[in-house]
C-alpha positions in Angstrom: 124.5 126.5 89.1 122.2 128.4 91.4 119.3 125.9 90.7 117.1 124.4 93.3 117.6 120.7 93.7 116.0 117.8 95.5 118.3 115.0 96.6 117.8 111.5 97.9 120.8 110.3 100.0 122.0 107.1 101.6 120.3 106.3 104.9 116.8 107.4 103.7 117.6 111.2 103.9 115.8 113.6 101.6 117.2 117.2 101.2 116.4 120.3 99.1 118.6 123.3 98.5 120.3 125.5 96.0 123.3 124.1 94.1 126.4 126.4 94.6 129.1 124.3 93.2 130.3 120.7 92.3 133.5 118.8 91.7 134.5 116.2 89.1 133.6 113.5 91.8 130.0 114.8 92.0 130.7 116.4 95.5 127.9 119.0 95.7 128.1 122.4 97.5 124.5 123.4 98.6 123.1 126.4 100.3 119.8 127.0 102.0 119.6 123.3 102.5 116.5 121.8 104.2 116.3 118.2 105.4 112.9 116.6 105.0 112.4 114.4 108.0 110.0 111.4 107.7 107.7 112.9 110.4 106.9 115.7 107.9 109.1 118.2 109.8 111.8 120.3 108.0 115.2 121.0 109.5 117.2 124.0 108.2 120.8 123.0 108.2 122.5 125.8 106.2 125.3 125.4 103.7 127.0 122.0 103.4 129.1 119.9 101.1 127.5 116.5 100.2 129.9 113.7 99.1 129.0 112.4 95.7 129.0 108.8 96.7 126.1 109.6 99.1 123.7 110.8 96.4 121.2 108.2 95.1 118.8 110.5 93.2 119.1 114.1 92.0 116.1 116.1 90.7 116.0 119.7 89.4 113.1 121.6 90.9 113.5 124.6 88.5 
């Protein structure tokens, strides 16, 4: 917990943030989440819960 992660999600989304919690179904609670848009821009979207079935790739950055 409290590790920085990079996630690839369904729909071509790429997000980074700090893992705050998870469930047995791999639902992830993330804080300080930034969405990396294909144009190179970053969108700060705060704390969110990501459904586990949306995660394609998970990478630890720390």
